[in-house]
N, CA and C of each residue as an Amber inpcrd file, in Angstrom:
protein
   678
  30.6820000  33.3700000-145.1470000  31.0220000  31.9950000-144.7570000
  32.1890000  31.5080000-145.6080000  33.1720000  30.9000000-144.9660000
  34.3550000  30.4810000-145.6920000  34.0470000  29.3220000-146.6150000
  34.8440000  29.2210000-147.6730000  34.6690000  28.1270000-148.6270000
  34.8810000  26.7780000-147.9500000  35.7610000  26.7520000-146.9520000
  36.0590000  25.5030000-146.2490000  34.8470000  24.9850000-145.4900000
  33.9010000  25.8660000-145.1870000  32.7050000  25.4530000-144.4680000
  31.5070000  25.3200000-145.4130000  31.8230000  25.1220000-146.6840000
  30.8010000  24.9450000-147.7050000  31.0050000  23.5860000-148.3620000
  29.9460000  22.8030000-148.4660000  30.0680000  21.5250000-149.1570000
  28.9400000  21.3690000-150.1700000  29.2080000  20.5410000-151.1590000
  28.2160000  20.2480000-152.1910000  27.7710000  18.8020000-152.0520000
  26.4720000  18.5920000-152.1400000  25.9200000  17.2390000-152.1270000
  25.2150000  16.9880000-153.4560000  25.6810000  15.9770000-154.1700000
  24.9960000  15.5260000-155.3730000  24.0440000  14.4070000-154.9620000
  22.7620000  14.6280000-155.1890000  21.7570000  13.6270000-154.8200000
  21.3590000  12.8610000-156.0740000  21.7530000  11.5990000-156.1240000
  21.3760000  10.7440000-157.2530000  20.0330000  10.1290000-156.8930000
  19.0130000  10.3840000-157.7170000  17.6730000   9.9320000-157.3480000
  16.7830000   9.8000000-158.5720000  15.6330000   9.1760000-158.3600000
  14.5970000   9.1080000-159.3870000  13.3040000   9.6160000-158.7670000
  12.5680000  10.4190000-159.5030000  11.3820000  11.0650000-158.9320000
  10.1940000  10.1230000-158.7810000  10.3320000   8.8580000-159.1850000
   9.2810000   7.8790000-158.9140000   9.7100000   6.9090000-157.8080000
  10.7800000   7.2550000-157.1140000  11.2720000   6.4250000-156.0130000
  10.7490000   7.0030000-154.6980000   9.8730000   6.2790000-153.9870000
   9.3390000   6.8270000-152.7320000  10.4240000   7.0600000-151.6860000
  11.4500000   6.2260000-151.6870000  12.5500000   6.4090000-150.7340000
  13.3220000   7.6840000-151.0360000  13.3600000   8.0860000-152.3040000
  14.0210000   9.3410000-152.6730000  13.2440000  10.5400000-152.1470000
  11.9070000  10.4440000-152.1660000  11.0750000  11.5110000-151.6130000
  11.3190000  11.6150000-150.1120000  11.3320000  10.4730000-149.4240000
  11.6280000  10.4600000-147.9960000  13.0380000  11.0030000-147.7500000
  13.9830000  10.5870000-148.6040000  15.3590000  11.0560000-148.4760000
  15.4780000  12.5560000-148.6420000  14.6820000  13.1200000-149.5520000
  14.7060000  14.5750000-149.7600000  14.2490000  15.3020000-148.5070000
  13.1990000  14.8020000-147.8890000  12.6900000  15.4250000-146.6580000
  13.7170000  15.3290000-145.5310000  14.3570000  14.1630000-145.4290000
  15.3560000  13.9790000-144.3740000  16.5990000  14.8190000-144.6250000
  16.9400000  14.9910000-145.8920000  18.0790000  15.8500000-146.2210000
  17.8080000  17.2820000-145.8090000  16.5870000  17.7550000-146.0450000
  16.2260000  19.1090000-145.6110000  16.4570000  19.2760000-144.1150000
  16.0250000  18.2800000-143.3370000  16.2150000  18.3380000-141.8860000
  17.7020000  18.3030000-141.5240000  18.4560000  17.4810000-142.2540000
  19.8840000  17.3440000-141.9780000  20.6220000  18.6470000-142.2410000
  20.2770000  19.3030000-143.3280000  20.9160000  20.5810000-143.6680000
  20.6260000  21.6120000-142.5720000  19.3760000  21.6180000-142.1080000
  19.0010000  22.5560000-141.0420000  19.7500000  22.2390000-139.7520000
  20.0240000  20.9430000-139.5130000  20.6780000  20.5290000-138.2710000
  22.1950000  20.6460000-138.3280000  22.7120000  20.8510000-139.5350000
  24.1780000  20.8640000-139.7030000  24.8150000  22.1720000-139.2570000
  24.0130000  23.0590000-138.7300000  24.5570000  24.2910000-138.1600000
  25.0700000  25.2540000-139.2030000  26.3300000  25.6510000-139.0570000
  26.8630000  26.7080000-139.9130000  27.5080000  26.1760000-141.1890000
  27.2870000  24.9040000-141.5090000  27.8000000  24.3760000-142.7720000
  26.8670000  24.8260000-143.9020000  27.4510000  25.4520000-144.9040000
  26.6900000  25.9350000-146.0570000  26.6160000  24.8000000-147.0880000
  25.4360000  24.2160000-147.2380000  25.2780000  23.0320000-148.0890000
  24.6220000  23.4170000-149.4130000  25.2610000  23.0380000-150.4960000
  24.7020000  23.2420000-151.8300000  24.3010000  21.8810000-152.4000000
  23.0770000  21.8150000-152.9290000  22.5200000  20.5410000-153.3810000
  22.3210000  20.5550000-154.8910000  22.7630000  19.4700000-155.5280000
  22.5260000  19.2810000-156.9610000  21.8500000  17.9280000-157.1540000
  20.8310000  17.9020000-157.9790000  20.0850000  16.6730000-158.2220000
  20.5870000  16.0090000-159.4940000  20.9260000  14.7320000-159.3570000
  21.4810000  13.9510000-160.4610000  20.5190000  12.8260000-160.8520000
  20.4960000  12.4590000-162.1380000  19.4870000  11.5100000-162.6170000
  19.8170000  10.0480000-162.3580000  18.7670000   9.2820000-162.1930000
  18.8310000   7.8250000-162.1160000  17.4590000   7.3280000-162.5570000
  17.4200000   6.2250000-163.2750000  16.1300000   5.6550000-163.6800000
  15.9940000   4.2550000-163.1020000  14.9840000   4.0860000-162.2790000
  14.7120000   2.7670000-161.7150000  14.3530000   1.7770000-162.8200000
  13.6620000   2.2670000-163.8440000  13.2970000   1.3870000-164.9580000
  13.2630000   2.1880000-166.2640000  14.3870000   2.2240000-166.9760000
  14.4360000   2.9730000-168.2370000  13.6860000   2.2720000-169.3760000
  13.2160000   1.0320000-169.1390000  12.5300000   0.2880000-170.2040000
  11.0600000   0.6780000-170.3480000  10.5440000   1.4350000-169.3900000
   9.1520000   1.8780000-169.5060000   9.0230000   2.7680000-170.7410000
   8.0100000   2.5360000-171.5870000   7.8690000   3.3440000-172.8000000
   7.5740000   4.8100000-172.4860000   7.8260000   5.7010000-173.4390000
   7.6150000   7.1390000-173.1920000   6.2110000   7.4810000-172.7040000
   5.2160000   6.7300000-173.1560000   3.8420000   7.0180000-172.7440000
   3.5040000   6.4310000-171.3750000   4.4390000   5.6870000-170.7860000
   4.2030000   5.0910000-169.4880000   3.4550000   3.7750000-169.5840000
   3.2150000   3.1860000-168.4200000   2.4560000   1.9390000-168.3360000
   1.3800000   2.0640000-167.2670000   0.3430000   1.2510000-167.3750000
  -0.6510000   1.1850000-166.3220000   0.0620000   0.7620000-165.0320000
  -0.0410000   1.5770000-163.9900000   0.7740000   1.3140000-162.8000000
   0.3780000   0.0260000-162.0960000  -0.9140000  -0.2480000-162.0000000
  -1.3180000  -1.4720000-161.3000000  -0.7820000  -2.7040000-162.0150000
  -0.9210000  -2.7280000-163.3390000  -0.4020000  -3.8580000-164.1000000
   1.1200000  -3.9460000-163.9630000   1.7660000  -2.8080000-163.9690000
   3.2190000  -2.7640000-163.8390000   3.6560000  -3.3130000-162.4860000
   2.9850000  -2.8710000-161.4300000   3.3270000  -3.3230000-160.0790000
   3.0270000  -4.8070000-159.8890000   1.9250000  -5.2760000-160.4670000
   1.5940000  -6.6970000-160.3730000   2.6580000  -7.5530000-161.0620000
   3.1180000  -7.0950000-162.2200000   4.1470000  -7.8400000-162.9420000
   5.4520000  -7.8620000-162.1460000   5.6840000  -6.8100000-161.3900000
   6.9340000  -6.6840000-160.6370000   6.8880000  -7.4280000-159.3080000
   5.7530000  -7.3630000-158.6080000   5.6780000  -7.8970000-157.2480000
   4.7520000  -9.1050000-157.0910000   3.9480000  -9.3940000-158.1020000
   3.2240000 -10.6550000-158.1050000   1.8090000 -10.6800000-157.5890000
   1.4550000  -9.8060000-156.6650000   0.0960000  -9.8420000-156.1210000
  -0.2850000  -8.5070000-155.5120000  -1.6020000  -8.2660000-155.4310000
  -2.0950000  -7.0430000-154.7870000  -1.6990000  -7.0180000-153.3110000
  -1.7120000  -8.1980000-152.6880000  -1.3620000  -8.2730000-151.2710000
   0.0790000  -7.8170000-151.0370000   0.9680000  -8.2650000-151.8940000
   2.3770000  -7.8790000-151.7630000   2.5440000  -6.3710000-151.9750000
   1.8140000  -5.8420000-152.9540000   1.8850000  -4.4010000-153.2150000
   1.3760000  -3.6230000-152.0070000   0.2710000  -4.0760000-151.4120000
  -0.2760000  -3.4060000-150.2220000   0.7140000  -3.4460000-149.0700000
   1.4130000  -4.5660000-148.9220000   2.4110000  -4.6870000-147.8510000
   3.5330000  -3.6600000-148.0310000   3.9740000  -3.5190000-149.2720000
   5.0560000  -2.5680000-149.5680000   4.6070000  -1.1420000-149.2680000
   3.4170000  -0.8050000-149.7230000   2.8910000   0.5390000-149.4830000
   2.6880000   0.7860000-147.9880000   2.1930000  -0.2260000-147.2730000
   1.9230000  -0.0760000-145.8380000   3.1990000   0.1410000-145.0450000
   4.3120000  -0.3650000-145.5400000   5.5900000  -0.1670000-144.8670000
   6.1170000   1.2500000-145.0990000   5.8510000   1.7870000-146.2900000
   6.3960000   3.0930000-146.6550000   5.5490000   4.2490000-146.1210000
   4.2300000   4.0720000-146.1140000   3.3240000   5.1850000-145.7800000
   3.5970000   5.8280000-144.4170000   3.7720000   5.0530000-143.3230000
   4.0460000   5.7200000-142.0390000   5.3880000   6.4240000-141.9880000
   6.3620000   5.9060000-142.7180000   7.6620000   6.5790000-142.7840000
   7.5200000   7.9210000-143.4960000   6.7030000   7.9300000-144.5370000
   6.4360000   9.1840000-145.2340000   5.6750000  10.1560000-144.3600000
   4.6770000   9.6430000-143.6420000   3.8760000  10.4980000-142.7710000
   4.7480000  11.1910000-141.7300000   5.7550000  10.4690000-141.2320000
   6.6650000  11.0440000-140.2400000   7.4790000  12.1990000-140.8150000
   7.6050000  12.2240000-142.1440000   8.3610000  13.2920000-142.8120000
   7.4420000  14.3310000-143.4570000   6.1440000  14.2240000-143.1850000
   5.1970000  15.1860000-143.7430000   4.7330000  14.8600000-145.1480000
   4.8950000  13.5950000-145.5600000   4.4820000  13.1680000-146.8930000
   3.1630000  12.3940000-146.7970000   2.2080000  12.7650000-147.6220000
   0.9430000  12.0330000-147.6810000   0.9390000  11.1750000-148.9430000
   1.5700000  10.0080000-148.8550000   1.6150000   9.1250000-150.0190000
   0.1910000   8.7230000-150.4240000  -0.1010000   8.8500000-151.7100000
  -1.4160000   8.4710000-152.2470000  -1.1950000   7.4500000-153.3630000
  -0.6440000   6.2980000-152.9890000  -0.2620000   5.3020000-153.9780000
  -1.4320000   4.8600000-154.8560000  -2.6170000   4.7450000-154.2670000
  -3.7680000   4.2700000-155.0340000  -4.2080000   5.2670000-156.1040000
  -3.7890000   6.5180000-155.9490000  -4.1680000   7.5450000-156.9320000
  -3.2310000   7.5690000-158.1390000  -2.1040000   6.8650000-158.0360000
  -1.1390000   6.8660000-159.1400000  -1.5830000   5.8450000-160.1800000
  -1.9900000   6.3160000-161.3340000  -2.5250000   5.4300000-162.3720000
  -1.4870000   5.0530000-163.4210000  -0.4570000   5.8700000-163.5640000
   0.5470000   5.6410000-164.6090000   1.9250000   5.4820000-163.9900000
   2.6430000   4.4450000-164.4090000   4.0700000   4.3090000-164.0880000
   4.8150000   4.9820000-165.2290000   5.3780000   6.1710000-165.0080000
   5.9620000   6.9350000-166.1080000   7.4110000   6.5750000-166.3910000
   7.8280000   6.8400000-167.6110000   9.2550000   6.8860000-167.9040000
   9.7360000   8.2620000-167.4440000  10.8150000   8.3010000-166.6660000
  11.2210000   9.5700000-166.0440000  12.3270000  10.3120000-166.7920000
  12.6590000   9.8660000-167.9970000  13.7410000  10.5220000-168.7330000
  13.4560000  12.0070000-168.9450000  12.2390000  12.3430000-169.3630000
  11.9200000  13.7510000-169.6110000  11.8990000  14.5580000-168.3150000
  11.4600000  13.9390000-167.2260000  11.4940000  14.6260000-165.9310000
  12.9390000  14.9570000-165.5530000  13.8490000  14.0320000-165.8260000
  15.2580000  14.2830000-165.5150000  15.8640000  15.3510000-166.4300000
  15.4220000  15.3970000-167.6740000  15.8670000  16.4800000-168.5580000
  15.4310000  17.8210000-167.9760000  14.1860000  17.8760000-167.5080000
  13.6640000  19.1050000-166.9310000  14.4430000  19.4960000-165.6780000
  14.7710000  18.5140000-164.8440000  15.5600000  18.7900000-163.6320000
  16.9300000  19.3350000-164.0140000  17.5090000  18.8030000-165.0700000
  18.8060000  19.2980000-165.5550000  18.6920000  20.7550000-165.9740000
  17.6580000  21.0910000-166.7150000  17.4630000  22.4790000-167.1510000
  17.2170000  23.3910000-165.9530000  16.4990000  22.8790000-164.9710000
  16.2440000  23.6820000-163.7650000  17.5550000  23.9990000-163.0540000
  18.4960000  23.0510000-163.0860000  19.7960000  23.2940000-162.4670000
  20.5250000  24.4550000-163.1090000  20.3440000  24.5980000-164.4200000
  20.9740000  25.7220000-165.1280000  20.3490000  27.0520000-164.7100000
  19.1060000  26.9770000-164.2100000  18.4190000  28.1930000-163.7650000
  18.7630000  28.5480000-162.3240000  19.4530000  27.6510000-161.6380000
  19.8610000  27.9360000-160.2650000  19.4770000  26.8420000-159.2940000
  20.2310000  26.7560000-158.2090000  20.0090000  25.7180000-157.2020000
  18.6080000  25.7790000-156.6080000  18.1350000  26.9790000-156.2910000
  16.8130000  27.1210000-155.6740000  15.7120000  26.6470000-156.6110000
  15.8630000  26.9650000-157.8850000  14.8610000  26.5510000-158.8770000
  14.8390000  25.0340000-159.0010000  16.0310000  24.4350000-159.0640000
  16.1010000  22.9780000-159.1930000  15.4960000  22.2850000-157.9740000
  15.8260000  22.7730000-156.7960000  15.2650000  22.1840000-155.5820000
  13.7490000  22.2950000-155.5570000  13.2410000  23.4420000-155.9630000
  11.7970000  23.6420000-155.9830000  11.1220000  22.6970000-156.9790000
  11.7420000  22.5330000-158.1420000  11.1750000  21.6590000-159.1660000
  11.1460000  20.2110000-158.7040000  12.2510000  19.7360000-158.1350000
  12.3030000  18.3450000-157.6810000  11.2220000  18.0840000-156.6390000
  11.0660000  18.9830000-155.7070000  10.0230000  18.8380000-154.6900000
   8.6410000  18.7860000-155.3250000   8.4310000  19.6210000-156.3220000
   7.1170000  19.6530000-156.9840000   6.8510000  18.3460000-157.7250000
   7.8620000  17.7940000-158.3780000   7.6840000  16.5350000-159.1020000
   7.3760000  15.3890000-158.1390000   8.0520000  15.3530000-157.0040000
   7.7410000  14.3470000-155.9860000   6.2810000  14.4790000-155.5420000
   5.8720000  15.7040000-155.2650000   4.4940000  15.9480000-154.8140000
   3.4800000  15.5020000-155.8590000   3.7260000  15.9030000-157.0960000
   2.7910000  15.5620000-158.1680000   2.6170000  14.0600000-158.3070000
   3.7320000  13.3430000-158.2820000   3.6650000  11.8950000-158.4760000
   3.0560000  11.1900000-157.2720000   3.5780000  11.4710000-156.0880000
   3.2340000  10.6660000-154.9180000   2.0400000  11.1620000-154.1110000
   1.7870000  12.4620000-154.1150000   0.6870000  12.9960000-153.3080000
  -0.5390000  13.3660000-154.1410000  -0.3250000  13.6060000-155.4280000
  -1.4450000  13.9970000-156.2870000  -1.7620000  12.9680000-157.3670000
  -0.9030000  11.9570000-157.5030000  -1.1620000  10.8880000-158.4600000
  -1.1340000  11.3320000-159.9090000  -0.3480000  12.3490000-160.2030000
  -0.2980000  12.9100000-161.5540000   0.8020000  12.2270000-162.3710000
   0.5680000  12.0800000-163.6660000   1.5370000  11.4400000-164.5690000
   2.6650000  12.4060000-164.8900000   3.8190000  12.2140000-164.2600000
   4.9400000  13.1330000-164.4850000   5.7490000  12.7660000-165.7330000
   5.2120000  11.8810000-166.5470000   5.7780000  11.6510000-167.8690000
   5.0620000  12.4890000-168.9190000   3.9490000  13.0820000-168.5370000
   3.1320000  13.9050000-169.4230000   3.8020000  15.2770000-169.5910000
   4.0210000  15.6740000-170.8360000   4.7020000  16.9490000-171.0880000
   3.9360000  18.1370000-170.5250000   2.6190000  18.1010000-170.5920000
   1.8260000  19.2090000-170.0610000   2.0400000  19.3560000-168.5590000
   2.1560000  18.2300000-167.8760000   2.4080000  18.2420000-166.4250000
   3.7960000  18.8020000-166.1440000   4.7740000  18.3900000-166.9300000
   6.1410000  18.8780000-166.7310000   6.2460000  20.3720000-167.0050000
   5.5530000  20.8360000-168.0160000   5.5740000  22.2710000-168.3410000
   4.9730000  23.0790000-167.1890000   3.8810000  22.5910000-166.6350000
   3.2430000  23.2860000-165.5150000   4.1400000  23.2500000-164.2740000
   4.8120000  22.1250000-164.0560000   5.7360000  22.0230000-162.9220000
   6.8860000  23.0080000-163.0850000   7.3630000  23.1400000-164.3080000
   8.4300000  24.1080000-164.5840000   7.9630000  25.5160000-164.2650000
   6.7480000  25.8270000-164.6620000   6.1910000  27.1570000-164.3780000
   6.0890000  27.3820000-162.8710000   5.6260000  26.3550000-162.1410000
   5.5080000  26.4550000-160.6820000   6.8570000  26.7410000-160.0280000
   7.9290000  26.2070000-160.6330000   9.2700000  26.3710000-160.0610000
   9.9380000  27.6690000-160.5050000   9.2520000  28.4500000-161.3330000
   9.8040000  29.7300000-161.7620000  10.6190000  29.6610000-163.0360000
  10.5050000  28.5300000-163.7580000  11.2270000  28.4130000-165.0270000
  10.4230000  29.0500000-166.1540000  11.0640000  29.2530000-167.2940000
  10.3920000  29.7900000-168.4760000   9.6600000  28.6360000-169.1460000
   8.3570000  28.5480000-168.9210000   7.5610000  27.4230000-169.4070000
   7.5500000  27.3390000-170.9270000   7.6370000  28.4710000-171.6000000
   7.6100000  28.4590000-173.0680000   8.8690000  27.8040000-173.6290000
  10.0060000  28.0420000-172.9840000  11.2520000  27.4020000-173.4020000
  11.1760000  25.8940000-173.1610000  10.6490000  25.5100000-172.0080000
  10.4880000  24.0900000-171.6900000   9.5640000  23.4120000-172.7000000
   8.4800000  24.0770000-173.0540000   7.5350000  23.5220000-174.0140000
   8.1750000  23.3290000-175.3840000   9.1210000  24.1770000-175.7240000
   9.8300000  24.0610000-177.0000000  10.8440000  22.9220000-176.9670000
  11.5160000  22.7500000-175.8280000  12.5950000  21.7690000-175.7230000
  12.0990000  20.3310000-175.5250000  11.0310000  20.1480000-174.7660000
  10.6060000  18.7950000-174.4040000  10.3640000  17.8680000-175.6050000
   9.7370000  18.3260000-176.6840000   9.4860000  17.4160000-177.8110000
  10.7480000  17.0650000-178.6060000  11.8560000  17.7350000-178.3070000
  13.1090000  17.4850000-179.0180000  13.9560000  16.4650000-178.2450000
  15.1300000  16.1690000-178.7820000  16.0620000  15.2630000-178.0980000
  17.0720000  16.0180000-177.2460000  16.7940000  17.2750000-176.9640000
  17.7410000  18.1010000-176.1930000  18.0900000  17.4470000-174.8630000
  19.3810000  17.2180000-174.6640000  19.9340000  16.6920000-173.4110000
  19.5320000  15.2580000-173.0840000  18.9320000  14.5550000-174.0260000
  18.6100000  13.1440000-173.7960000  19.8910000  12.3530000-173.5430000
  20.8650000  12.5270000-174.4240000  22.1130000  11.7770000-174.2690000
  22.9010000  12.2400000-173.0510000  22.8240000  13.5130000-172.7280000
  23.5330000  14.0330000-171.5610000  22.9990000  13.3860000-170.2830000
  21.6840000  13.2450000-170.1960000  21.0770000  12.6150000-169.0210000
  21.4370000  11.1370000-168.9710000  21.3590000  10.4700000-170.1150000
  21.7080000   9.0430000-170.1500000  23.1780000   8.8250000-169.7750000
  24.0320000   9.7430000-170.1950000  25.4510000   9.6400000-169.8560000
  25.6600000   9.7870000-168.3550000  24.9370000  10.7210000-167.7310000
  25.0320000  10.9000000-166.2790000  24.5820000   9.6480000-165.5380000
  23.5010000   9.0360000-166.0290000  22.9980000   7.8110000-165.4010000
  24.0240000   6.6890000-165.5370000  24.6370000   6.5960000-166.7170000
  25.6650000   5.5750000-166.9420000  26.8760000   5.8170000-166.0420000
  27.2240000   7.0780000-165.8430000  28.3450000   7.4150000-164.9670000
  28.0580000   6.9750000-163.5370000  26.8250000   7.1940000-163.0830000
  26.4460000   6.7700000-161.7360000  26.5880000   5.2570000-161.5940000
  26.1960000   4.5300000-162.6320000  26.3170000   3.0680000-162.5980000
  27.7770000   2.6390000-162.5180000  28.6270000   3.3170000-163.2860000
  30.0520000   2.9910000-163.2550000  30.6740000   3.2860000-161.8920000
  30.0970000   4.2360000-161.1800000  30.5710000   4.5730000-159.8360000
  30.0970000   3.5590000-158.8040000  29.2710000   2.6080000-159.2510000
  28.7780000   1.5930000-158.3410000  27.4390000   1.9050000-157.7130000
  26.7870000   2.9710000-158.1770000  25.4790000   3.3320000-157.6390000
  24.4260000   2.4760000-158.3360000  23.8210000   1.5690000-157.5790000
  22.8150000   0.6700000-158.1460000  21.4390000   0.8780000-157.5310000
  21.3770000   1.7200000-156.5110000  20.1090000   2.0290000-155.8620000
  20.0970000   3.4750000-155.4220000  18.9000000   4.0020000-155.2290000
  18.7610000   5.4010000-154.8430000  17.7800000   5.5200000-153.6750000
  17.9290000   6.6270000-152.8970000  18.8240000   7.7560000-153.1270000
  20.2630000   7.4570000-152.7350000  21.1610000   8.1970000-153.3620000
  22.5730000   8.1780000-152.9860000  23.0170000   9.6250000-152.8300000
  23.5670000   9.9370000-151.6720000  24.0360000  11.2910000-151.3850000
  25.5530000  11.2950000-151.5010000  26.0580000  12.0260000-152.4860000
  27.5020000  12.0680000-152.7260000  28.0360000  13.4100000-152.2290000
  28.7810000  13.3660000-151.1370000  29.2730000  14.5860000-150.5000000
  30.6520000  14.9360000-151.0380000  30.7550000  16.1630000-151.5710000
  32.0080000  16.6700000-152.1410000  32.5910000  15.7200000-153.1820000
  31.7360000  14.9550000-153.8210000  32.1700000  14.0610000-154.8850000
  33.0390000  12.9110000-154.4300000  33.1370000  12.7080000-153.1050000
  34.0780000  11.7210000-152.5780000  33.4650000  10.7190000-151.6080000
  32.4690000  11.1570000-150.8430000  31.8920000  10.2920000-149.8220000
  30.4250000  10.0330000-150.1380000  30.0520000   8.7710000-150.2020000
  28.6820000   8.4060000-150.5530000  27.9240000   7.9150000-149.3290000
  26.7220000   8.4280000-149.1530000  25.8000000   7.9270000-148.1420000
  24.6440000   7.2960000-148.9100000  24.4830000   5.9900000-148.7620000
  23.4920000   5.2630000-149.5460000  22.1800000   5.1270000-148.7870000
  21.0890000   5.2600000-149.5190000  19.7660000   5.0340000-148.9470000
  19.1990000   6.2530000-148.2380000  17.9140000   6.1430000-147.8760000
  17.2130000   7.2440000-147.2030000  17.5430000   7.2230000-145.7150000
  18.7880000   7.5530000-145.4030000  19.2420000   7.5470000-144.0150000
  18.4970000   8.6060000-143.2050000  18.4370000   8.3950000-141.8910000
  17.7470000   9.3670000-141.0520000  18.5160000  10.6870000-141.0490000
  17.8120000  11.7350000-140.6550000  18.3780000  13.0880000-140.7210000
  19.6390000  13.2290000-139.8770000  19.6760000  12.5710000-138.7230000
  20.8510000  12.6780000-137.8550000  22.0890000  12.0930000-138.5280000
  21.9150000  10.9600000-139.2070000  23.0330000  10.3290000-139.9030000
  23.5570000  11.2310000-141.0100000  22.6340000  11.8140000-141.7710000
  23.0300000  12.7140000-142.8500000  23.7140000  13.9730000-142.3000000
  23.1440000  14.5270000-141.2330000  23.7260000  15.7340000-140.6430000
  25.1370000  15.4590000-140.1300000  25.3370000  14.2790000-139.5210000
  26.6600000  13.9100000-139.0260000  27.6590000  13.7960000-140.1710000
  27.2100000  13.1940000-141.2900000  28.0780000  13.0660000-142.4640000
  28.4470000  14.4390000-143.0150000  27.4740000  15.3380000-143.0550000
  27.7220000  16.6970000-143.5410000  28.7660000  17.3920000-142.6740000
  28.6110000  17.2940000-141.3610000  29.5510000  17.9490000-140.4490000
  30.9530000  17.3460000-140.5680000  31.0160000  16.0140000-140.6750000
  32.3230000  15.3610000-140.7650000  33.0610000  15.7360000-142.0480000
  32.3310000  15.7470000-143.1680000  32.9740000  16.0950000-144.4350000
  33.3710000  17.5650000-144.4440000  32.5290000  18.4230000-143.8900000
  32.8640000  19.8470000-143.8210000  34.1160000  20.0650000-142.9690000
  34.2140000  19.3350000-141.8570000  35.3820000  19.4690000-140.9840000
  36.6400000  18.9700000-141.6850000  36.5100000  17.8370000-142.4050000
  37.6640000  17.3070000-143.1440000  38.1030000  18.2790000-144.2280000
  37.1350000  18.9050000-144.8710000  37.4650000  19.8880000-145.9000000
  38.1760000  21.0900000-145.2960000  37.7090000  21.5280000-144.1380000
  38.3200000  22.6730000-143.4690000  39.7710000  22.3790000-143.0760000
  40.0530000  21.0960000-142.7820000  41.4180000  20.7010000-142.4300000
  42.2880000  20.4100000-143.6550000  41.6790000  20.5130000-144.8400000
  42.4190000  20.2460000-146.0610000  42.6440000  18.7720000-146.3250000
  41.8430000  17.9160000-145.6870000  42.0540000  16.4800000-145.8200000
  41.3550000  15.8680000-147.0270000  40.3600000  16.5390000-147.5580000
  39.6310000  15.9670000-148.7020000  40.5190000  15.8560000-149.9280000
  41.4760000  16.7810000-150.0570000  42.3540000  16.7620000-151.2280000
  43.2510000  15.5340000-151.2570000  43.3990000  14.8940000-150.0950000
  44.2560000  13.7150000-150.0240000  43.5260000  12.4540000-150.4510000
  42.1860000  12.5770000-150.6090000  41.3860000  11.4240000-150.9960000
  41.2980000  11.3730000-152.5030000  41.5040000  10.2130000-153.0900000
  41.3820000  10.1210000-154.5460000  41.6180000   8.7300000-155.0240000
């Protein structure tokens, strides 16, 4: 496959964002629908709330402080659940007991990227599943180590790195860069580093964007953008 028919998508997301989980599923469909375009995906960090302490917070108390009432929280969940179901996601919001700080999860995703695109994609999917379908605390190092093992990473290396400050500043710098680019919400799909598709758009919209950017690249038009 020619390089001109290959594009890279940087997905800026947070693993505690339900719309990002939906967006991941829709992106999978879009890539499959994009035909002969060879799509490479890289996951980039974003934190919906970096102020959450490392040990996390009680999720119900956190959600109440954010949205004001159980009724409002139920309304939000009720709006998201059928959209997830349509994408094969079984959201189990009531099972989520901890609102985690996701900095360490993003460090792990960064390390997974160094192990290869397939490993990173597998890890991100597993973290979404753990948080949203199994109600597991993805701020817990033991959970992250097991997720790394599930994705084919060297769990012993991850266990050694997690308690350190390795790549903490690198992840924070990436998040700051996303903010400077004007990214204030996720998911954000950045195609070839030039075209942004904001939000969990439907698969057809994403597939159309992929085809259009691939065609522009094949015509040599992307180099004119800057």
